[in-house]
VEXDREN-2710 file (C-alpha; in Angstrom, 1 decimal):
% VEXDREN-2710
k/r/px/py/pz
1/MET/16.3/46.0/184.1
2/LEU/15.0/48.2/182.0
3/ASN/11.7/49.6/182.1
4/PHE/9.5/52.9/181.0
5/LEU/6.4/53.9/182.9
6/THR/4.2/56.8/182.8
7/ALA/2.2/58.5/185.8
8/HIS/0.0/61.4/185.6
9/SER/-2.2/63.4/188.1
10/LEU/-5.4/66.1/186.8
11/ALA/-4.7/67.5/191.1
12/GLU/-5.0/71.3/191.3
13/THR/-2.1/71.7/193.7
14/THR/1.2/71.1/193.1
15/PRO/1.9/68.9/196.4
16/LEU/-1.0/66.7/195.8
17/ALA/0.2/66.2/191.8
18/ALA/3.6/65.3/192.9
19/GLN/2.3/63.1/195.3
20/GLN/-0.3/61.0/193.2
21/VAL/2.7/60.8/190.5
22/THR/5.0/59.4/193.3
23/GLU/2.4/56.8/194.4
24/ARG/1.4/55.9/190.9
25/LEU/4.9/55.4/189.8
26/HIS/6.0/53.4/193.4
27/ALA/2.6/51.1/192.4
28/GLN/4.3/50.5/189.4
29/SER/7.8/49.6/190.2
30/SER/9.4/49.2/193.3
31/HIS/13.2/49.8/191.8
32/VAL/14.7/53.2/191.8
33/PRO/14.7/55.1/187.9
34/SER/17.3/56.4/186.8
35/LEU/15.9/59.4/184.7
36/LEU/12.6/61.5/185.4
37/LEU/11.1/63.4/182.5
38/VAL/8.4/65.8/183.9
39/TYR/6.1/67.8/182.3
40/PHE/3.8/70.0/183.7
41/THR/1.2/73.2/182.6
42/GLN/1.8/76.2/183.9
43/ALA/-0.4/76.2/186.9
44/HIS/2.4/74.3/188.4
45/GLU/5.2/76.0/190.5
46/ALA/8.5/74.2/188.7
47/ALA/9.9/74.9/192.1
48/GLU/7.8/73.1/194.2
49/LEU/7.7/69.9/191.9
50/ARG/11.1/69.6/191.6
51/ARG/11.6/69.7/195.6
52/ALA/8.6/67.4/196.3
53/LEU/10.0/65.1/193.3
54/LYS/13.6/64.9/194.6
55/ALA/12.4/64.4/198.2
56/CYS/10.6/60.9/196.9
57/PHE/13.8/60.6/194.8
58/PRO/16.9/61.6/195.8
59/ASP/19.1/59.3/193.3
60/THR/17.1/60.1/190.3
61/ARG/18.1/62.7/187.7
62/LEU/15.6/65.1/186.8
63/ILE/14.6/67.2/183.7
64/GLY/11.2/69.0/182.6
65/CYS/9.7/72.0/180.8
66/SER/6.0/73.2/180.9
67/SER/3.7/72.2/178.3
68/CYS/0.6/74.1/176.4
69/GLY/-2.9/72.4/177.6
70/GLY/-1.8/69.5/179.0
71/ILE/0.7/66.4/178.1
72/LEU/-0.4/63.1/176.4
73/THR/0.4/59.4/177.1
74/GLN/-0.5/55.9/176.4
75/ASP/-3.5/56.9/178.5
76/GLY/-4.9/59.6/176.9
77/HIS/-4.7/63.5/177.2
78/HIS/-4.7/64.8/180.3
79/GLY/-5.4/68.1/181.2
80/ARG/-8.4/69.8/183.3
81/HIS/-9.0/73.4/184.7
82/GLY/-5.7/74.5/183.5
83/TRP/-3.7/71.5/185.6
84/SER/-1.6/68.5/184.6
85/LEU/1.3/66.8/185.4
86/SER/2.6/63.8/183.8
87/VAL/6.0/61.9/184.6
88/ALA/7.9/59.4/182.5
89/ALA/10.0/57.0/184.5
90/LEU/13.0/55.1/182.8
91/TYR/14.7/52.7/184.8
92/ASP/18.2/51.6/183.8
93/ASP/20.5/50.5/186.2
94/LYS/23.1/49.5/183.8
95/GLY/23.1/52.8/182.0
96/ALA/24.3/56.3/183.3
97/TYR/22.1/60.1/183.1
98/GLY/23.5/63.2/183.6
99/VAL/21.5/66.3/184.0
100/ALA/22.9/70.2/183.9
101/GLY/20.7/73.6/183.6
102/GLN/21.9/77.3/183.5
103/MET/18.6/80.4/183.7
104/GLY/19.4/83.3/181.9
105/ASP/19.9/84.8/178.5
106/GLN/23.1/83.7/177.5
107/PRO/23.6/79.8/178.8
108/ASP/27.4/78.9/178.0
109/VAL/26.1/75.6/176.8
110/ARG/29.4/73.8/176.1
111/ALA/30.4/74.0/180.1
112/LEU/26.8/72.9/180.6
113/LEU/27.4/69.8/178.0
114/ARG/30.6/69.0/180.4
115/ARG/28.4/69.2/183.2
116/ALA/25.7/66.8/182.4
117/ILE/28.4/64.3/181.1
118/ALA/30.2/64.4/184.0
119/ASP/26.9/64.4/186.2
120/GLY/26.5/60.9/184.4
121/GLY/30.0/59.4/185.6
122/ARG/31.0/59.3/182.5
123/PRO/33.6/62.4/181.7
124/GLY/34.9/62.0/178.1
125/GLU/32.3/59.4/176.3
126/LEU/30.2/60.5/174.0
127/PRO/26.6/60.3/174.9
128/GLN/24.0/58.5/173.0
129/LEU/21.4/61.2/173.3
130/VAL/21.1/64.6/174.1
131/LEU/17.9/66.0/175.4
132/LEU/17.2/69.4/175.5
133/HIS/14.7/72.1/176.7
134/THR/15.5/75.7/176.4
135/SER/13.0/79.3/176.9
136/PRO/11.5/79.8/173.3
137/GLY/14.3/82.4/171.8
138/LEU/17.3/80.8/173.3
139/GLU/17.2/77.3/170.4
140/GLU/19.1/78.7/167.5
141/VAL/22.0/79.8/170.5
142/VAL/21.6/76.5/172.0
143/LEU/21.6/74.5/169.4
144/ALA/24.8/76.3/167.6
145/GLY/27.2/75.1/171.1
146/ILE/26.0/71.6/171.1
147/ASP/26.8/71.8/167.7
148/ALA/30.3/73.3/168.4
149/GLU/31.2/70.6/171.0
150/PHE/29.8/67.3/169.5
151/GLY/29.6/68.2/165.4
152/ALA/27.0/66.0/163.8
153/THR/28.1/62.9/166.4
154/VAL/25.1/63.0/168.6
155/PRO/21.8/62.4/168.4
156/VAL/19.6/65.7/169.8
157/VAL/15.8/65.7/171.1
158/GLY/14.2/68.6/172.0
159/GLY/11.3/70.7/173.0
160/SER/10.7/74.9/174.0
161/ALA/9.0/75.0/177.1
162/ALA/5.2/76.4/176.4
163/ASP/2.4/77.9/178.4
164/ASP/-1.2/78.2/177.7
165/GLY/-1.5/81.6/175.6
166/VAL/2.2/82.2/174.7
167/ALA/2.6/84.8/177.7
168/GLY/6.0/84.2/178.8
169/GLN/4.6/81.7/181.5
170/TRP/6.4/78.5/180.5
171/GLN/9.0/77.1/182.8
172/LEU/11.8/74.5/183.3
173/CYS/13.4/72.5/185.8
174/TRP/16.6/70.1/186.5
175/ASP/18.1/68.5/189.3
176/GLU/19.4/71.5/191.0
177/GLY/17.5/74.3/190.0
178/GLU/14.6/75.9/188.1
179/GLY/13.2/79.3/186.0
180/SER/11.5/80.7/183.1
181/GLN/14.4/81.5/180.4
182/GLY/17.3/79.5/180.4
183/CYS/18.3/76.1/179.1
184/VAL/18.4/72.3/180.8
185/LEU/19.6/69.4/179.2
186/ALA/20.0/65.8/179.8
187/ALA/23.5/63.5/178.8
188/LEU/21.7/59.6/178.2
189/TYR/23.8/56.8/178.3
190/PRO/21.3/54.1/178.4
191/ASP/22.2/50.7/178.3
192/CYS/19.8/49.9/174.9
193/GLN/19.2/51.1/171.3
194/LEU/17.4/53.9/170.8
195/ALA/15.9/55.0/167.3
196/PHE/15.0/58.9/166.5
197/GLN/12.6/61.0/164.3
198/PHE/12.4/64.4/163.4
199/HIS/9.4/65.5/161.1
200/SER/7.1/68.1/160.3
201/GLY/3.5/66.9/159.1
202/TYR/3.5/69.5/156.0
203/VAL/3.9/69.8/152.4
204/PRO/5.0/72.7/150.0
205/THR/2.6/75.2/147.7
206/GLU/3.7/77.2/145.1
207/CYS/4.0/80.4/147.0
208/ARG/7.2/82.0/147.8
209/GLY/9.5/84.8/148.1
210/ILE/12.8/86.1/149.5
211/ILE/13.1/87.7/153.1
212/THR/14.0/91.3/152.0
213/GLY/13.3/93.0/155.5
214/ILE/14.0/91.8/158.7
215/ASP/14.5/92.4/162.7
216/GLY/15.5/89.5/165.1
217/ARG/12.6/86.6/164.6
218/GLU/10.2/89.6/163.0
219/VAL/10.0/89.3/159.2
220/LEU/9.4/92.9/157.8
221/THR/9.4/92.3/153.9
222/ILE/8.9/89.6/151.4
223/ASP/10.3/90.4/148.2
224/HIS/10.1/93.8/149.4
225/GLU/6.4/94.1/150.5
226/PRO/5.2/94.1/153.6
227/ALA/5.6/90.6/155.2
228/ALA/1.9/90.6/156.5
229/ARG/0.5/91.5/153.3
230/VAL/2.6/88.8/151.6
231/TYR/1.5/86.3/153.7
232/GLY/-2.2/87.1/153.8
233/ARG/-2.3/87.3/149.8
234/TRP/-0.8/83.7/149.9
235/THR/-3.0/82.3/152.6
236/GLU/-5.7/83.7/150.1
237/ARG/-7.7/86.0/153.3
238/ALA/-10.3/88.1/152.5
239/THR/-9.2/90.9/154.6
240/PRO/-6.0/91.8/156.0
241/TRP/-4.3/90.0/158.9
242/PRO/-5.0/91.7/162.1
243/VAL/-2.2/93.1/164.0
244/GLY/-1.8/90.7/167.3
245/PRO/-1.5/87.3/167.5
246/ILE/-2.2/84.7/165.0
247/LEU/-0.5/81.3/166.1
248/ARG/-3.7/79.8/166.1
249/GLU/-5.2/80.7/162.8
250/THR/-1.6/80.1/161.2
251/THR/-1.1/76.5/162.6
252/LEU/-2.1/74.9/159.2
253/SER/-0.3/77.4/156.8
254/PRO/2.9/77.7/158.2
255/LEU/6.1/78.9/156.6
256/ALA/9.7/77.0/156.0
257/ARG/12.5/77.1/154.4
258/GLN/14.4/74.0/152.2
259/VAL/17.4/72.6/154.3
260/GLY/18.3/69.9/152.0
261/MET/17.5/66.9/149.3
262/LEU/17.2/63.5/150.6
263/ASP/16.5/60.7/148.1
264/ASP/15.7/63.8/145.1
265/LEU/13.0/65.2/147.8
266/PRO/13.7/68.4/149.1
267/TYR/13.2/68.8/153.0
268/TYR/12.3/71.8/155.4
269/LYS/12.6/73.2/158.7
270/LEU/9.4/75.1/159.3
271/SER/8.5/78.5/161.2
272/HIS/5.1/79.2/162.6
273/PRO/4.2/83.3/162.1
274/GLU/3.2/83.6/165.8
275/ALA/1.9/87.5/165.2
276/VAL/1.4/90.0/163.3
277/THR/3.4/93.7/163.9
278/ALA/2.3/97.0/163.8
279/ARG/4.6/97.4/161.0
280/GLU/2.9/94.6/158.9
281/GLY/5.9/92.3/159.8
282/LEU/5.3/88.9/161.1
283/ARG/6.7/87.4/164.1
284/LEU/7.8/83.8/163.5
285/PHE/8.8/81.5/166.6
286/THR/12.9/80.7/165.1
287/GLU/15.0/83.0/163.8
288/THR/15.6/83.6/159.7
289/ARG/18.3/85.3/157.8
290/LEU/18.3/87.8/155.3
291/GLY/18.1/86.7/151.8
292/GLU/16.1/83.2/152.7
293/ARG/13.4/81.8/150.3
294/LEU/10.5/81.4/152.2
295/LEU/7.6/78.8/151.3
296/LEU/4.5/78.6/152.1
297/MET/3.6/75.3/153.3
298/TYR/0.3/73.3/154.0
299/SER/-1.7/70.6/155.7
300/SER/-5.0/69.4/157.3
301/GLN/-5.9/68.1/160.4
302/GLU/-5.8/64.5/158.8
303/GLY/-2.8/65.2/157.1
304/LEU/-1.1/66.1/160.4
305/LEU/-2.3/62.9/162.1
306/GLN/-1.1/61.0/159.1
307/ARG/2.2/62.3/158.5
308/SER/3.0/62.7/162.7
309/LEU/2.4/58.8/162.5
310/ASN/6.4/58.8/160.7
311/ALA/7.2/60.4/164.8
312/VAL/6.9/56.5/165.6
313/ASN/8.5/54.6/162.9
314/ILE/11.2/52.6/164.0
315/GLU/14.1/52.2/161.2
316/PRO/16.8/50.5/162.4
317/GLU/20.3/51.5/161.7
318/TYR/22.3/49.1/159.7
319/GLY/23.8/46.4/162.3
320/MET/21.2/47.1/164.8
321/ALA/20.2/43.5/166.3
322/SER/16.1/42.9/164.2
323/ASN/14.9/41.4/167.1
324/MET/14.9/45.0/168.9
325/ARG/12.0/45.6/170.1
326/PRO/10.4/49.3/171.7
327/PHE/9.4/49.5/175.3
328/GLY/9.1/53.2/175.9
329/ALA/9.0/56.5/173.7
330/LEU/9.4/60.3/174.2
331/VAL/7.5/62.0/171.7
332/VAL/7.5/65.8/171.4
333/PHE/4.8/67.5/169.6
334/CYS/4.0/70.9/168.5
335/ALA/1.6/73.0/170.7
336/GLY/0.3/74.4/167.4
337/CYS/-0.2/71.1/165.9
338/ARG/-2.3/70.2/169.2
339/LEU/-4.4/72.8/168.8
340/ALA/-4.8/72.4/164.8
341/LEU/-6.3/68.8/165.9
342/GLY/-8.5/70.3/168.3
343/ASP/-10.5/66.7/170.2
344/ARG/-8.6/64.3/168.0
345/LEU/-5.9/64.0/170.2
346/GLY/-7.3/60.6/171.1
347/ASP/-6.5/59.3/167.6
348/ILE/-2.7/60.1/167.9
349/VAL/-3.0/57.9/171.0
350/SER/-4.7/54.9/169.2
351/GLN/-2.3/55.6/166.2
352/PHE/1.0/55.6/168.4
353/SER/-0.3/52.9/169.5
354/GLN/-1.3/50.3/166.7
355/ARG/2.1/51.4/165.4
356/LEU/4.2/51.1/168.7
357/GLY/2.1/48.6/170.4
358/GLU/0.7/49.2/174.2
359/ILE/3.7/50.4/175.3
360/PRO/4.3/53.6/177.8
361/PHE/4.6/57.4/176.0
362/ILE/4.9/60.4/177.0
363/THR/4.0/63.7/174.6
364/PRO/4.5/67.2/175.8
365/PHE/3.4/70.0/173.5
366/THR/6.1/72.6/173.3
367/PHE/7.0/75.8/171.4
368/GLY/9.6/74.4/168.9
369/GLU/11.1/71.1/168.4
370/GLN/14.7/70.4/168.3
371/GLY/16.3/67.4/166.0
372/ARG/18.9/66.7/163.6
373/LEU/17.5/66.6/159.8
374/PRO/18.2/63.8/157.2
375/HIS/22.2/64.7/156.8
376/GLY/22.7/65.3/160.3
377/GLU/21.7/69.2/160.5
378/LEU/21.0/70.2/163.8
379/ALA/17.6/72.5/164.0
380/HIS/15.1/73.8/165.5
381/GLY/11.6/74.3/163.6
382/ASN/7.7/74.9/164.4
383/LEU/5.2/72.5/163.7
384/MET/7.7/69.2/163.8
385/VAL/7.5/66.1/166.1
386/SER/10.9/65.0/167.5
387/SER/11.1/61.8/169.5
388/VAL/13.2/59.2/170.8
389/ILE/12.2/55.1/170.8
390/PHE/13.6/53.3/173.4
391/LEU/14.0/49.5/172.5
392/GLU/15.7/46.6/174.0
393/SER/16.2/42.7/172.3
END
């Protein structure tokens, strides 16, 4: 039996929210789910949430992370007074699912992958998908570990945990624990086909320059000039960018690096400027390298909406049966794009429904998105959409 169901609650206590979600799932199916995808706002306590859900679903694997300003499902956007819990339940009695997590600044990713695979009862067998959630700042380290373990063979879909104000209030959880700094992942062996997408909704401008000074995720200089000053010129600001957070203001004009070419067209990995520093640097939500070329990218509300539809394209791989139909989807959506779309989130729901049909889906809003680029490169980017669509014949 294959099924993908969602349930949400706007209750303003964690126990009540967990109870309502559990009751709503039970009302839709009497079966035991194989995997719970749990997304929630920072008002909820991950530990309390995990315990409550595991008490009701003791034999179900669970993975989750916090989301910025609510969660989206096929029923609309869910968020009220800072409270929201949405859960997707995947029912698959012939598939196998394993999860693992580790808190701290230096997760042993290869050991985590092996634990998740063993937890799914498939030691030595490559998963069909790795689902990944990390705290912001650990993404590149975790992806490097996945690359070292699997190479380019296993699809990855992921999103970085988020809060409502870039204040470090994000949370992660899995079957056995929770925390704010670390990594959780799931190894999926579903009894169905999967389709993947990893897209951005932006186009390049003519503005570009070389990174000539760097400190961690802070770009100090571009072409030997203070990075914030260059960015201000590129974005045609009348006054200099102020020191402090600029996340919301920079959503439609992020930076990017060209990663490769596909069909003679370049493709990019995006970096969202998070803040201007006291030394006129730009702090980004991704790592960059000295000597890399940065480009200014551009989009609009309409552009984000139209191009985010690419995330629910189903492009069957060679050999996939032509009679496959979607029955559920996880669409990881950038929190910055969510803020830029404002009250047009309902348009996403209607457009996804037109593209996929009236199927359940769940969309957390994250502070970074992970996936594979067209030539198989594992990437952590900002302002992107990373998705997996579950298909059955």
